[in-house]
C-alpha positions in Angstrom: 84.1 43.6 -123.0 87.7 44.1 -124.1 89.2 41.8 -126.7 92.0 39.4 -125.4 95.5 40.8 -125.9 96.4 38.2 -128.5 93.2 38.6 -130.6 95.0 40.4 -133.5 98.1 38.2 -133.4 98.5 36.2 -136.6 101.7 34.0 -136.6 101.8 33.8 -140.4 101.6 37.6 -140.9 104.7 38.8 -142.8 105.7 40.8 -145.9 104.9 38.9 -149.0 102.5 36.1 -149.9 100.4 33.9 -147.7 102.2 30.8 -149.1 105.9 29.9 -148.9 106.5 29.1 -152.6 107.0 32.5 -154.4 107.7 36.1 -153.5 106.1 39.4 -154.1 106.8 40.3 -157.8 104.1 42.5 -159.4 104.2 42.7 -163.2 104.9 46.4 -163.2 108.1 46.1 -161.1 109.9 43.2 -162.8 112.3 42.9 -165.7 110.9 42.0 -169.1 111.4 38.5 -170.4 112.1 38.0 -174.1 112.8 34.4 -175.0 115.7 33.8 -177.5 113.3 31.8 -179.7 111.4 35.0 -180.6 108.2 33.9 -178.8 106.0 36.8 -177.6 103.3 34.7 -176.0 102.6 31.0 -175.5 99.2 29.3 -175.2 99.0 25.8 -173.8 95.9 23.6 -174.3 95.3 21.1 -171.5 93.1 18.1 -172.2 92.2 16.2 -169.0 91.7 12.5 -169.3 89.7 11.7 -166.2 88.2 8.6 -164.5 85.0 9.4 -162.6 83.7 6.7 -160.2 80.0 6.1 -160.1 79.9 6.6 -156.4 82.4 9.5 -155.6 83.3 10.3 -152.0 81.9 13.5 -150.5 85.1 14.4 -148.5 86.8 16.7 -148.8 84.5 17.7 -151.7 83.2 16.2 -154.9 85.3 16.9 -157.9 83.7 19.4 -160.3 82.0 17.3 -162.9 81.5 14.4 -160.5 78.3 12.4 -160.2 75.5 14.5 -158.6 72.2 12.4 -158.6 71.6 9.3 -156.5 73.6 6.2 -157.3 74.0 5.1 -160.0 74.1 8.4 -161.7 74.4 7.0 -165.2 73.3 10.2 -167.0 76.4 12.1 -165.8 78.7 9.0 -165.8 78.0 8.1 -169.4 78.5 11.7 -170.6 82.0 11.6 -169.0 82.6 8.2 -170.5 81.6 9.7 -173.9 84.5 12.1 -173.5 87.0 9.3 -173.2 85.4 7.1 -175.9 84.4 9.7 -178.5 85.0 13.4 -177.7 88.7 13.1 -177.1 89.2 11.6 -180.6 87.4 14.6 -182.1 89.9 16.9 -180.2 92.8 14.8 -181.5 91.6 15.1 -185.1 91.1 18.9 -184.7 94.6 19.3 -183.3 96.1 17.2 -186.2 94.2 19.3 -188.8 95.5 22.5 -187.2 99.0 21.2 -186.7 98.9 21.7 -182.9 100.3 19.8 -180.0 98.7 19.9 -176.6 99.2 18.6 -173.1 97.0 15.6 -172.2 96.7 15.2 -168.4 95.8 11.7 -167.5 94.6 10.1 -164.3 96.6 7.0 -163.3 93.3 5.0 -163.5 92.8 6.2 -167.1 96.4 5.2 -168.0 95.8 1.6 -166.6 92.2 1.2 -168.0 92.5 2.8 -171.4 96.0 2.1 -172.8 94.8 2.6 -176.4 93.8 6.2 -175.6 97.3 6.8 -174.1 98.9 5.4 -177.2 96.8 7.6 -179.4 97.9 10.7 -177.5 101.6 9.7 -177.6 101.6 8.6 -181.2 100.2 12.0 -182.3 103.2 13.7 -180.6 101.3 15.3 -177.7 102.7 15.7 -174.2 101.4 13.2 -171.6 101.1 14.8 -168.2 100.1 13.2 -164.8 96.7 14.1 -163.3 96.7 12.2 -160.0 95.0 8.9 -159.4 91.4 9.8 -160.3 88.8 12.4 -159.7 88.0 10.7 -156.4 91.5 11.1 -155.1 91.8 14.8 -154.0 95.0 16.2 -152.6 94.3 18.4 -149.5 95.8 19.5 -146.2 93.7 16.9 -144.3 95.7 14.0 -145.8 98.7 12.6 -143.8 101.9 13.0 -145.7 102.3 9.3 -146.3 98.8 9.2 -147.7 99.5 12.0 -150.2 102.9 10.4 -151.0 101.1 7.2 -151.9 98.8 9.0 -154.3 101.8 10.6 -156.1 103.7 7.3 -156.1 100.7 5.5 -157.7 100.4 8.2 -160.3 104.2 8.1 -161.0 104.1 4.3 -161.5 101.3 4.6 -164.1 102.9 7.6 -165.9 106.7 7.1 -165.4 107.8 9.6 -168.1 105.6 12.6 -167.2 107.4 15.8 -166.2 104.1 17.9 -165.9 101.5 17.5 -163.2 98.0 18.7 -162.6 96.2 17.7 -159.4 92.7 16.3 -159.5 90.4 19.3 -159.2 93.6 21.4 -159.2 93.6 21.1 -155.4 96.8 20.8 -153.3 98.1 20.6 -149.8 101.0 22.8 -148.7 103.2 19.7 -149.1 102.2 18.9 -152.7 104.7 21.1 -154.6 107.6 19.6 -152.6 106.4 16.0 -153.0 106.0 16.6 -156.7 109.6 17.9 -157.0 110.8 14.9 -155.0 108.9 12.6 -157.4 110.6 14.2 -160.5 107.9 16.5 -161.7 109.2 19.9 -162.8 106.0 21.6 -164.0 102.6 22.1 -162.3 99.3 23.2 -163.8 97.4 23.9 -160.6 98.3 27.5 -160.1 97.2 30.7 -161.9 99.1 33.4 -160.1 100.9 34.9 -163.0 101.0 35.5 -166.8 104.4 33.8 -167.4 106.0 30.7 -165.9 106.4 31.1 -162.1 109.0 29.3 -160.1 107.8 27.6 -156.9 110.6 27.1 -154.4 110.2 23.8 -152.4 112.4 21.9 -150.0 113.1 19.4 -152.7 113.9 21.8 -155.5 112.0 24.2 -157.8 108.7 23.4 -159.7 107.5 25.7 -162.4 103.9 26.8 -162.3 102.4 27.5 -165.7 99.3 29.6 -165.3 96.1 27.6 -166.0 93.3 30.0 -166.2 90.0 28.6 -164.8 88.2 31.6 -166.3 89.0 30.2 -169.8 88.0 26.6 -169.1 85.3 25.2 -171.4 83.5 23.7 -168.4 83.5 27.1 -166.7 82.3 29.1 -169.7 80.1 26.7 -171.6 78.6 24.7 -168.7 78.6 26.8 -165.6 78.1 30.2 -167.3 76.1 28.9 -170.3 77.9 31.1 -172.7 77.7 30.5 -176.5 80.4 28.7 -178.3 81.2 31.8 -180.3 81.7 33.8 -177.1 83.9 31.0 -175.7 86.2 30.9 -178.7 86.4 34.7 -178.9 87.4 35.1 -175.2 90.3 32.6 -175.5 91.6 34.3 -178.7 91.2 37.7 -176.9 93.4 36.3 -174.0 96.1 35.6 -176.5 95.7 39.0 -178.1 96.0 40.6 -174.7 99.2 38.8 -173.8 100.7 40.0 -177.1 99.7 43.6 -176.4 101.7 43.6 -173.2 104.9 42.3 -174.9 106.4 45.7 -175.4 106.0 46.7 -171.8 106.3 43.4 -169.8 107.9 41.0 -172.2 106.7 37.5 -173.2 103.8 35.9 -171.4 102.2 32.4 -171.2 98.9 31.0 -170.3 97.0 27.7 -170.4 93.4 26.7 -170.6 91.4 23.4 -170.5 89.5 21.7 -173.2 87.4 18.9 -171.6 86.6 16.0 -173.9 83.0 15.7 -172.8 82.5 19.4 -173.3 84.6 20.7 -176.2 84.4 17.3 -177.8 80.7 17.4 -178.5 79.9 17.5 -182.2 78.0 20.8 -182.2 81.1 22.5 -180.7 83.7 21.3 -183.1 83.2 24.2 -185.5 83.8 26.7 -182.7 86.9 24.7 -181.7 88.3 25.0 -185.2 87.6 28.8 -185.1 89.3 29.0 -181.7 92.4 27.1 -182.9 92.6 29.1 -186.2 92.2 32.4 -184.3 95.1 31.6 -181.9 97.3 30.4 -184.8 96.6 33.7 -186.7 98.1 35.8 -183.9 101.6 36.9 -184.9 104.1 36.1 -182.2 101.9 33.6 -180.3 102.8 29.9 -180.3 100.6 27.1 -179.2 102.9 24.8 -177.2 102.5 21.9 -174.8 103.4 22.8 -171.2 106.9 21.3 -171.3 107.8 23.4 -174.4 106.2 26.6 -173.1 108.2 26.4 -169.9 111.4 25.5 -171.7 111.0 28.6 -173.9 111.3 30.8 -170.8 114.2 28.9 -169.2 
C-alpha cells in the first residue's frame, strides 16, 4: 500500500531551529565575546523558593519534587517545608560566609505566605526572581492565552520588581517568552541551549535566556542519580573550569545551576556546599554572579 502523497509534508520544516526564538549559531562559527569587565566565565546560583500543595494536580504533569504518595503525603510535604523553614537559611549563611550573591526564584505563593523569607533574601543583597504562581501552576501549550496571562499577572503582582523569570518546572508554552517580555521580564532561566546568554526574539521584544543546566542541579545529581556530595561539588567546579578553558577560542561563557533548599540545605551537605563555593571562587577569571549581573556583563 502506497503512502499518501502528503505523508512526508511537515509545515514547520525549515532551515534553523524548531522554535521561533533564536537562530542557528553553533559555537564554532560565531564571534568571540569578551566582556569589558574582564570576566571570562560567569556562574549563577539559583535557589528556588517553592510552594508545594499537599494535593497537586496531575495535569499536565506533576512538578518534579511534588507529592507522590496518597493524600496527605506529609513525608514529602514536610521535607519541602523544611527547605523553606530551615535549609534556605543554611544556604544564606553559606553565601554570606563566602561573600557570594545568588538569584532566589520565588513562587508568588511563597512571596505572599512567607514575607520574612523574602525580606531575608533581599536584605542579604541577593536577586529576587519570579518563579510563577506555585509548583501546581505549570505553563504549557494546553493553556488558553488568557489563562497563562493570568498566571504571569498574579506572579508579577506578588513580585513587582523582578526582572528575571523561571517557570514552574521550567516548562513553557510557545507564548511564554512573549508574555514575559510584555510583563517586563527581561531574563529567563528556563532554557539551556547555549553556554553564554542567548537572546530570544519575541513579538513583544527580546528576552535573554541564561543557560540553567539541569545536569548540574542538586536534585538531579544528589536525589535522582544518588551521587555523592563530593562528586556533585567536583562536577560543578569542573563546569566552571571547562568554561574557562574555552575562553581563548570562544570567548566568555556563562552558566547557571540550582541549589534546592530541601536538598543542598540539609546539614550533612553543607560541608560539600562550602567546598563547591570555595572551588568556584578559586577559579581565576570566573565570577559568581546573580542572573541580572551575569546577563548585564554580556550586554
